[in-house]
PyMOL Python script that loads the backbone (N, CA, C, O; Angstrom):
from pymol import cmd

cmd.read_pdbstr("""\
ATOM      1  N   LEU A   1    -102.928  39.620  -6.860  1.00  0.00           N
ATOM      2  CA  LEU A   1    -101.678  38.986  -7.782  1.00  0.00           C
ATOM      3  C   LEU A   1    -102.629  37.802  -8.965  1.00  0.00           C
ATOM      4  O   LEU A   1    -102.503  37.842 -10.189  1.00  0.00           O
ATOM      5  N   THR A   2    -103.380  36.998  -8.343  1.00  0.00           N
ATOM      6  CA  THR A   2    -103.326  36.342  -8.528  1.00  0.00           C
ATOM      7  C   THR A   2    -105.393  35.389  -8.051  1.00  0.00           C
ATOM      8  O   THR A   2    -105.915  34.434  -8.625  1.00  0.00           O
ATOM      9  N   ASN A   3    -105.884  36.139  -6.990  1.00  0.00           N
ATOM     10  CA  ASN A   3    -107.526  37.093  -6.493  1.00  0.00           C
ATOM     11  C   ASN A   3    -107.804  35.394  -6.183  1.00  0.00           C
ATOM     12  O   ASN A   3    -108.816  34.835  -6.608  1.00  0.00           O
ATOM     13  N   ILE A   4    -106.783  34.705  -5.408  1.00  0.00           N
ATOM     14  CA  ILE A   4    -106.857  33.878  -3.955  1.00  0.00           C
ATOM     15  C   ILE A   4    -107.234  34.717  -2.787  1.00  0.00           C
ATOM     16  O   ILE A   4    -106.475  35.555  -2.299  1.00  0.00           O
ATOM     17  N   ASN A   5    -108.334  34.482  -2.392  1.00  0.00           N
ATOM     18  CA  ASN A   5    -108.638  35.260  -0.809  1.00  0.00           C
ATOM     19  C   ASN A   5    -107.851  34.731  -0.101  1.00  0.00           C
ATOM     20  O   ASN A   5    -107.464  33.562  -0.123  1.00  0.00           O
ATOM     21  N   SER A   6    -107.519  35.712   0.686  1.00  0.00           N
ATOM     22  CA  SER A   6    -106.612  35.545   1.660  1.00  0.00           C
ATOM     23  C   SER A   6    -106.351  34.608   2.941  1.00  0.00           C
ATOM     24  O   SER A   6    -105.271  34.327   3.459  1.00  0.00           O
ATOM     25  N   VAL A   7    -107.773  34.166   3.340  1.00  0.00           N
ATOM     26  CA  VAL A   7    -107.872  33.665   3.870  1.00  0.00           C
ATOM     27  C   VAL A   7    -107.400  32.174   3.684  1.00  0.00           C
ATOM     28  O   VAL A   7    -106.755  31.529   4.510  1.00  0.00           O
ATOM     29  N   PHE A   8    -107.736  31.843   2.737  1.00  0.00           N
ATOM     30  CA  PHE A   8    -107.360  30.222   2.491  1.00  0.00           C
ATOM     31  C   PHE A   8    -105.837  30.023   2.027  1.00  0.00           C
ATOM     32  O   PHE A   8    -105.274  28.934   1.924  1.00  0.00           O
ATOM     33  N   LEU A   9    -105.255  31.332   1.756  1.00  0.00           N
ATOM     34  CA  LEU A   9    -103.697  31.529   1.558  1.00  0.00           C
ATOM     35  C   LEU A   9    -103.163  31.349   2.766  1.00  0.00           C
ATOM     36  O   LEU A   9    -102.139  30.696   2.964  1.00  0.00           O
ATOM     37  N   GLY A  10    -103.923  31.999   3.754  1.00  0.00           N
ATOM     38  CA  GLY A  10    -103.311  32.241   4.924  1.00  0.00           C
ATOM     39  C   GLY A  10    -103.048  30.930   5.235  1.00  0.00           C
ATOM     40  O   GLY A  10    -101.889  30.679   5.564  1.00  0.00           O
ATOM     41  N   LEU A  11    -104.107  29.741   5.202  1.00  0.00           N
ATOM     42  CA  LEU A  11    -104.237  28.202   6.128  1.00  0.00           C
ATOM     43  C   LEU A  11    -103.623  27.612   4.978  1.00  0.00           C
ATOM     44  O   LEU A  11    -103.643  26.392   5.138  1.00  0.00           O
ATOM     45  N   THR A  12    -103.324  27.784   4.374  1.00  0.00           N
ATOM     46  CA  THR A  12    -101.819  27.560   3.319  1.00  0.00           C
ATOM     47  C   THR A  12    -101.192  27.041   3.882  1.00  0.00           C
ATOM     48  O   THR A  12    -101.056  25.860   4.204  1.00  0.00           O
ATOM     49  N   VAL A  13    -100.524  28.314   4.139  1.00  0.00           N
ATOM     50  CA  VAL A  13     -98.997  28.221   4.733  1.00  0.00           C
ATOM     51  C   VAL A  13     -99.191  27.922   6.176  1.00  0.00           C
ATOM     52  O   VAL A  13     -98.194  27.509   6.768  1.00  0.00           O
ATOM     53  N   LEU A  14    -100.261  28.050   6.827  1.00  0.00           N
ATOM     54  CA  LEU A  14     -99.970  27.871   8.258  1.00  0.00           C
ATOM     55  C   LEU A  14    -100.309  26.369   8.396  1.00  0.00           C
ATOM     56  O   LEU A  14    -100.002  26.045   9.543  1.00  0.00           O
ATOM     57  N   ALA A  15    -100.651  25.649   7.934  1.00  0.00           N
ATOM     58  CA  ALA A  15    -101.002  24.209   7.142  1.00  0.00           C
ATOM     59  C   ALA A  15     -99.342  23.522   6.806  1.00  0.00           C
ATOM     60  O   ALA A  15     -98.933  22.467   7.290  1.00  0.00           O
ATOM     61  N   GLY A  16     -98.652  24.318   5.976  1.00  0.00           N
ATOM     62  CA  GLY A  16     -97.371  23.913   5.677  1.00  0.00           C
ATOM     63  C   GLY A  16     -96.468  24.459   6.848  1.00  0.00           C
ATOM     64  O   GLY A  16     -95.781  23.531   7.277  1.00  0.00           O
ATOM     65  N   ALA A  17     -96.272  25.425   7.394  1.00  0.00           N
ATOM     66  CA  ALA A  17     -95.467  25.686   8.051  1.00  0.00           C
ATOM     67  C   ALA A  17     -95.929  24.917   9.857  1.00  0.00           C
ATOM     68  O   ALA A  17     -95.227  25.135  10.845  1.00  0.00           O
ATOM     69  N   ALA A  18     -97.083  24.137   9.888  1.00  0.00           N
ATOM     70  CA  ALA A  18     -97.199  23.038  10.738  1.00  0.00           C
ATOM     71  C   ALA A  18     -96.828  22.056  10.900  1.00  0.00           C
ATOM     72  O   ALA A  18     -96.888  21.355  11.910  1.00  0.00           O
ATOM     73  N   SER A  19     -96.009  21.702   9.077  1.00  0.00           N
ATOM     74  CA  SER A  19     -96.090  20.153   8.943  1.00  0.00           C
ATOM     75  C   SER A  19     -94.644  20.100   9.086  1.00  0.00           C
ATOM     76  O   SER A  19     -94.334  18.920   9.250  1.00  0.00           O
ATOM     77  N   ILE A  20     -93.311  21.086   9.100  1.00  0.00           N
ATOM     78  CA  ILE A  20     -92.104  21.685   9.284  1.00  0.00           C
ATOM     79  C   ILE A  20     -91.888  20.267  10.599  1.00  0.00           C
ATOM     80  O   ILE A  20     -91.100  19.330  10.462  1.00  0.00           O
ATOM     81  N   GLY A  21     -92.451  20.396  11.327  1.00  0.00           N
ATOM     82  CA  GLY A  21     -91.832  19.710  12.776  1.00  0.00           C
ATOM     83  C   GLY A  21     -92.490  17.798  12.581  1.00  0.00           C
ATOM     84  O   GLY A  21     -92.213  16.850  13.316  1.00  0.00           O
ATOM     85  N   ASP A  22     -93.350  17.809  11.393  1.00  0.00           N
ATOM     86  CA  ASP A  22     -93.060  15.881  11.103  1.00  0.00           C
ATOM     87  C   ASP A  22     -91.877  15.918  10.063  1.00  0.00           C
ATOM     88  O   ASP A  22     -91.057  15.000  10.072  1.00  0.00           O
ATOM     89  N   TYR A  23     -91.798  16.675   9.412  1.00  0.00           N
ATOM     90  CA  TYR A  23     -90.823  16.196   8.571  1.00  0.00           C
ATOM     91  C   TYR A  23     -89.758  16.356   8.938  1.00  0.00           C
ATOM     92  O   TYR A  23     -89.055  15.521   8.368  1.00  0.00           O
ATOM     93  N   VAL A  24     -89.070  17.075   9.706  1.00  0.00           N
ATOM     94  CA  VAL A  24     -88.072  16.831  10.751  1.00  0.00           C
ATOM     95  C   VAL A  24     -87.647  15.887  11.345  1.00  0.00           C
ATOM     96  O   VAL A  24     -86.504  15.431  11.364  1.00  0.00           O
ATOM     97  N   SER A  25     -88.906  15.431  12.052  1.00  0.00           N
ATOM     98  CA  SER A  25     -89.107  14.033  12.951  1.00  0.00           C
ATOM     99  C   SER A  25     -89.306  12.980  12.148  1.00  0.00           C
ATOM    100  O   SER A  25     -89.601  11.968  12.783  1.00  0.00           O
ATOM    101  N   ILE A  26     -89.231  12.782  10.470  1.00  0.00           N
ATOM    102  CA  ILE A  26     -89.461  11.482   9.692  1.00  0.00           C
ATOM    103  C   ILE A  26     -88.089  11.524   9.675  1.00  0.00           C
ATOM    104  O   ILE A  26     -87.381  10.667  10.205  1.00  0.00           O
ATOM    105  N   VAL A  27     -87.516  12.901   8.835  1.00  0.00           N
ATOM    106  CA  VAL A  27     -85.782  12.389   8.402  1.00  0.00           C
ATOM    107  C   VAL A  27     -85.340  11.999   9.585  1.00  0.00           C
ATOM    108  O   VAL A  27     -84.784  10.901   9.559  1.00  0.00           O
ATOM    109  N   THR A  28     -85.398  12.538  10.641  1.00  0.00           N
ATOM    110  CA  THR A  28     -84.470  11.699  12.045  1.00  0.00           C
ATOM    111  C   THR A  28     -84.295  10.550  11.806  1.00  0.00           C
ATOM    112  O   THR A  28     -83.315   9.840  11.581  1.00  0.00           O
ATOM    113  N   PHE A  29     -86.359  10.292  11.940  1.00  0.00           N
ATOM    114  CA  PHE A  29     -86.155   8.266  12.188  1.00  0.00           C
ATOM    115  C   PHE A  29     -85.779   8.044  10.473  1.00  0.00           C
ATOM    116  O   PHE A  29     -85.799   6.815  10.533  1.00  0.00           O
ATOM    117  N   ALA A  30     -85.455   8.325   9.006  1.00  0.00           N
ATOM    118  CA  ALA A  30     -84.791   7.557   8.242  1.00  0.00           C
ATOM    119  C   ALA A  30     -83.415   7.656   8.794  1.00  0.00           C
ATOM    120  O   ALA A  30     -82.816   6.640   9.143  1.00  0.00           O
ATOM    121  N   LYS A  31     -82.991   8.615   8.867  1.00  0.00           N
ATOM    122  CA  LYS A  31     -81.529   8.755   9.067  1.00  0.00           C
ATOM    123  C   LYS A  31     -80.598   7.798   9.957  1.00  0.00           C
ATOM    124  O   LYS A  31     -79.542   7.267   9.612  1.00  0.00           O
ATOM    125  N   ARG A  32     -81.437   7.691  11.526  1.00  0.00           N
ATOM    126  CA  ARG A  32     -81.262   6.943  12.890  1.00  0.00           C
ATOM    127  C   ARG A  32     -81.808   5.374  12.011  1.00  0.00           C
ATOM    128  O   ARG A  32     -82.156   4.579  12.884  1.00  0.00           O
ATOM    129  N   GLY A  33     -81.936   4.873  10.871  1.00  0.00           N
ATOM    130  CA  GLY A  33     -82.616   3.168  10.703  1.00  0.00           C
ATOM    131  C   GLY A  33     -83.958   3.047  10.770  1.00  0.00           C
ATOM    132  O   GLY A  33     -84.391   1.915  10.985  1.00  0.00           O
ATOM    133  N   TYR A  34     -84.563   3.750  10.667  1.00  0.00           N
ATOM    134  CA  TYR A  34     -86.154   2.960  11.155  1.00  0.00           C
ATOM    135  C   TYR A  34     -87.217   3.998  10.090  1.00  0.00           C
ATOM    136  O   TYR A  34     -88.001   4.939  10.215  1.00  0.00           O
ATOM    137  N   SER A  35     -86.565   2.997   8.854  1.00  0.00           N
ATOM    138  CA  SER A  35     -87.224   3.300   8.200  1.00  0.00           C
ATOM    139  C   SER A  35     -88.819   3.322   7.857  1.00  0.00           C
ATOM    140  O   SER A  35     -89.503   4.056   7.144  1.00  0.00           O
ATOM    141  N   SER A  36     -89.256   1.633   9.088  1.00  0.00           N
ATOM    142  CA  SER A  36     -90.765   2.118   9.187  1.00  0.00           C
ATOM    143  C   SER A  36     -91.468   2.657   9.441  1.00  0.00           C
ATOM    144  O   SER A  36     -92.572   2.910   8.959  1.00  0.00           O
ATOM    145  N   THR A  37     -90.770   3.048  10.567  1.00  0.00           N
ATOM    146  CA  THR A  37     -91.549   4.133  11.627  1.00  0.00           C
ATOM    147  C   THR A  37     -91.508   5.366  10.759  1.00  0.00           C
ATOM    148  O   THR A  37     -92.620   5.886  10.845  1.00  0.00           O
ATOM    149  N   ALA A  38     -90.631   6.153   9.865  1.00  0.00           N
ATOM    150  CA  ALA A  38     -90.597   6.815   8.899  1.00  0.00           C
ATOM    151  C   ALA A  38     -91.432   7.195   7.608  1.00  0.00           C
ATOM    152  O   ALA A  38     -91.673   8.276   7.071  1.00  0.00           O
ATOM    153  N   VAL A  39     -91.805   5.784   7.298  1.00  0.00           N
ATOM    154  CA  VAL A  39     -93.116   5.309   6.308  1.00  0.00           C
ATOM    155  C   VAL A  39     -94.461   5.414   6.953  1.00  0.00           C
ATOM    156  O   VAL A  39     -95.477   5.890   6.448  1.00  0.00           O
ATOM    157  N   SER A  40     -94.267   4.723   8.552  1.00  0.00           N
ATOM    158  CA  SER A  40     -96.077   5.473   8.861  1.00  0.00           C
ATOM    159  C   SER A  40     -96.292   6.309   9.285  1.00  0.00           C
ATOM    160  O   SER A  40     -97.429   6.765   9.405  1.00  0.00           O
ATOM    161  N   GLY A  41     -94.740   7.070   9.862  1.00  0.00           N
ATOM    162  CA  GLY A  41     -95.003   8.665  10.003  1.00  0.00           C
ATOM    163  C   GLY A  41     -95.858   9.397   8.837  1.00  0.00           C
ATOM    164  O   GLY A  41     -96.759  10.235   8.846  1.00  0.00           O
ATOM    165  N   VAL A  42     -95.440   8.976   8.235  1.00  0.00           N
ATOM    166  CA  VAL A  42     -95.482  10.060   6.750  1.00  0.00           C
ATOM    167  C   VAL A  42     -97.144   9.751   6.787  1.00  0.00           C
ATOM    168  O   VAL A  42     -97.862  10.751   6.798  1.00  0.00           O
ATOM    169  N   PHE A  43     -97.749   8.530   6.805  1.00  0.00           N
ATOM    170  CA  PHE A  43     -99.358   8.447   6.665  1.00  0.00           C
ATOM    171  C   PHE A  43    -100.061   8.500   7.753  1.00  0.00           C
ATOM    172  O   PHE A  43    -101.255   8.792   7.821  1.00  0.00           O
ATOM    173  N   SER A  44     -99.208   8.168   8.799  1.00  0.00           N
ATOM    174  CA  SER A  44    -100.387   8.599  10.125  1.00  0.00           C
ATOM    175  C   SER A  44    -100.526   9.611  10.669  1.00  0.00           C
ATOM    176  O   SER A  44    -101.662   9.898  11.048  1.00  0.00           O
ATOM    177  N   GLY A  45     -99.695  10.302  10.851  1.00  0.00           N
ATOM    178  CA  GLY A  45     -99.918  12.091  10.452  1.00  0.00           C
ATOM    179  C   GLY A  45    -100.586  12.305  10.025  1.00  0.00           C
ATOM    180  O   GLY A  45    -101.583  12.556  10.702  1.00  0.00           O
ATOM    181  N   GLN A  46    -100.644  12.363   9.244  1.00  0.00           N
ATOM    182  CA  GLN A  46    -101.423  13.401   7.859  1.00  0.00           C
ATOM    183  C   GLN A  46    -102.945  13.377   8.382  1.00  0.00           C
ATOM    184  O   GLN A  46    -103.791  14.238   8.625  1.00  0.00           O
ATOM    185  N   LEU A  47    -102.845  11.163   8.471  1.00  0.00           N
ATOM    186  CA  LEU A  47    -104.848  10.768   8.914  1.00  0.00           C
ATOM    187  C   LEU A  47    -105.024  11.545   9.955  1.00  0.00           C
ATOM    188  O   LEU A  47    -105.888  12.421   9.988  1.00  0.00           O
ATOM    189  N   LEU A  48    -104.141  11.267  10.987  1.00  0.00           N
ATOM    190  CA  LEU A  48    -104.608  11.725  11.805  1.00  0.00           C
ATOM    191  C   LEU A  48    -104.957  12.932  12.682  1.00  0.00           C
ATOM    192  O   LEU A  48    -105.672  12.954  13.684  1.00  0.00           O
ATOM    193  N   ASN A  49    -104.237  14.017  12.032  1.00  0.00           N
ATOM    194  CA  ASN A  49    -104.729  15.133  11.421  1.00  0.00           C
ATOM    195  C   ASN A  49    -105.796  15.939  10.688  1.00  0.00           C
ATOM    196  O   ASN A  49    -106.415  16.963  10.978  1.00  0.00           O
ATOM    197  N   PHE A  50    -105.796  14.939   9.402  1.00  0.00           N
ATOM    198  CA  PHE A  50    -107.184  14.715   8.928  1.00  0.00           C
ATOM    199  C   PHE A  50    -108.297  14.426   9.349  1.00  0.00           C
ATOM    200  O   PHE A  50    -109.300  14.866   8.787  1.00  0.00           O
ATOM    201  N   LEU A  51    -108.366  13.644  10.403  1.00  0.00           N
ATOM    202  CA  LEU A  51    -109.563  12.884  11.401  1.00  0.00           C
ATOM    203  C   LEU A  51    -109.899  13.683  12.325  1.00  0.00           C
ATOM    204  O   LEU A  51    -111.075  13.906  12.614  1.00  0.00           O
ATOM    205  N   ILE A  52    -108.655  14.341  13.042  1.00  0.00           N
ATOM    206  CA  ILE A  52    -109.485  15.564  14.520  1.00  0.00           C
ATOM    207  C   ILE A  52    -110.205  16.711  13.709  1.00  0.00           C
ATOM    208  O   ILE A  52    -111.251  17.360  13.724  1.00  0.00           O
ATOM    209  N   GLY A  53    -108.657  16.538  12.760  1.00  0.00           N
ATOM    210  CA  GLY A  53    -109.455  18.424  12.523  1.00  0.00           C
ATOM    211  C   GLY A  53    -110.943  18.696  11.980  1.00  0.00           C
ATOM    212  O   GLY A  53    -111.715  19.605  12.286  1.00  0.00           O
ATOM    213  N   PHE A  54    -111.151  17.354  10.848  1.00  0.00           N
ATOM    214  CA  PHE A  54    -112.871  17.039  10.397  1.00  0.00           C
ATOM    215  C   PHE A  54    -113.737  16.788  11.406  1.00  0.00           C
ATOM    216  O   PHE A  54    -114.709  17.533  11.533  1.00  0.00           O
ATOM    217  N   GLY A  55    -113.509  15.542  12.427  1.00  0.00           N
ATOM    218  CA  GLY A  55    -113.850  15.420  13.174  1.00  0.00           C
ATOM    219  C   GLY A  55    -114.616  16.912  14.315  1.00  0.00           C
ATOM    220  O   GLY A  55    -115.743  16.999  14.801  1.00  0.00           O
ATOM    221  N   VAL A  56    -113.641  17.704  14.386  1.00  0.00           N
ATOM    222  CA  VAL A  56    -113.864  18.616  15.657  1.00  0.00           C
ATOM    223  C   VAL A  56    -114.872  19.790  14.712  1.00  0.00           C
ATOM    224  O   VAL A  56    -115.784  20.423  15.243  1.00  0.00           O
ATOM    225  N   ALA A  57    -114.551  19.904  13.437  1.00  0.00           N
ATOM    226  CA  ALA A  57    -114.715  20.604  12.511  1.00  0.00           C
ATOM    227  C   ALA A  57    -116.913  20.338  12.294  1.00  0.00           C
ATOM    228  O   ALA A  57    -117.757  21.233  12.338  1.00  0.00           O
ATOM    229  N   LEU A  58    -117.149  18.806  12.077  1.00  0.00           N
ATOM    230  CA  LEU A  58    -118.324  18.461  12.131  1.00  0.00           C
ATOM    231  C   LEU A  58    -118.837  18.885  12.978  1.00  0.00           C
ATOM    232  O   LEU A  58    -119.767  19.691  12.985  1.00  0.00           O
ATOM    233  N   ILE A  59    -118.058  18.180  14.200  1.00  0.00           N
ATOM    234  CA  ILE A  59    -118.593  18.788  15.833  1.00  0.00           C
ATOM    235  C   ILE A  59    -119.256  20.252  16.334  1.00  0.00           C
ATOM    236  O   ILE A  59    -120.132  20.564  17.140  1.00  0.00           O
ATOM    237  N   ILE A  60    -118.450  20.909  15.507  1.00  0.00           N
ATOM    238  CA  ILE A  60    -119.343  22.148  16.306  1.00  0.00           C
ATOM    239  C   ILE A  60    -120.116  23.065  14.702  1.00  0.00           C
ATOM    240  O   ILE A  60    -120.564  24.203  14.570  1.00  0.00           O
ATOM    241  N   ASN A  61    -119.973  21.976  13.789  1.00  0.00           N
ATOM    242  CA  ASN A  61    -121.194  22.495  13.038  1.00  0.00           C
ATOM    243  C   ASN A  61    -122.524  22.028  13.567  1.00  0.00           C
ATOM    244  O   ASN A  61    -123.615  22.599  13.574  1.00  0.00           O
ATOM    245  N   SER A  62    -122.078  20.591  14.104  1.00  0.00           N
ATOM    246  CA  SER A  62    -123.613  19.987  14.582  1.00  0.00           C
ATOM    247  C   SER A  62    -124.027  20.891  15.821  1.00  0.00           C
ATOM    248  O   SER A  62    -125.236  21.105  15.908  1.00  0.00           O
ATOM    249  N   ILE A  63    -123.456  21.285  16.499  1.00  0.00           N
ATOM    250  CA  ILE A  63    -123.654  21.919  18.151  1.00  0.00           C
ATOM    251  C   ILE A  63    -124.398  23.457  17.566  1.00  0.00           C
ATOM    252  O   ILE A  63    -125.489  23.916  17.901  1.00  0.00           O
ATOM    253  N   SER A  64    -123.313  24.081  16.516  1.00  0.00           N
ATOM    254  CA  SER A  64    -124.429  25.330  16.527  1.00  0.00           C
ATOM    255  C   SER A  64    -125.838  25.128  15.465  1.00  0.00           C
ATOM    256  O   SER A  64    -126.853  25.822  15.400  1.00  0.00           O
ATOM    257  N   LYS A  65    -125.536  24.174  14.860  1.00  0.00           N
ATOM    258  CA  LYS A  65    -127.186  24.161  14.045  1.00  0.00           C
ATOM    259  C   LYS A  65    -128.052  23.473  14.771  1.00  0.00           C
ATOM    260  O   LYS A  65    -129.200  23.446  14.325  1.00  0.00           O
ATOM    261  N   GLY A  66    -127.769  22.716  16.096  1.00  0.00           N
ATOM    262  CA  GLY A  66    -128.712  22.236  16.653  1.00  0.00           C
ATOM    263  C   GLY A  66    -129.478  23.013  17.733  1.00  0.00           C
ATOM    264  O   GLY A  66    -130.446  22.499  18.293  1.00  0.00           O
TER     265      GLY A  66
END
""", "prot")
cmd.dss("prot")
cmd.show_as("cartoon", "prot")
cmd.util.cbc("prot")
cmd.orient("prot")
């Protein structure tokens, strides 16, 4: 329908599903009054996922070209 590659669409759905646990824990912290923990969880969770994912991709790329 939109001519989007099915691999990219699948990865997008997978990334969204992987964030459900983060969402539940952040909302729980916020409801219990730990607002600073919830706010830091919003940023640190995504940053950690990005750094690990990007780092692993770079390592695999450098090993395969070496």
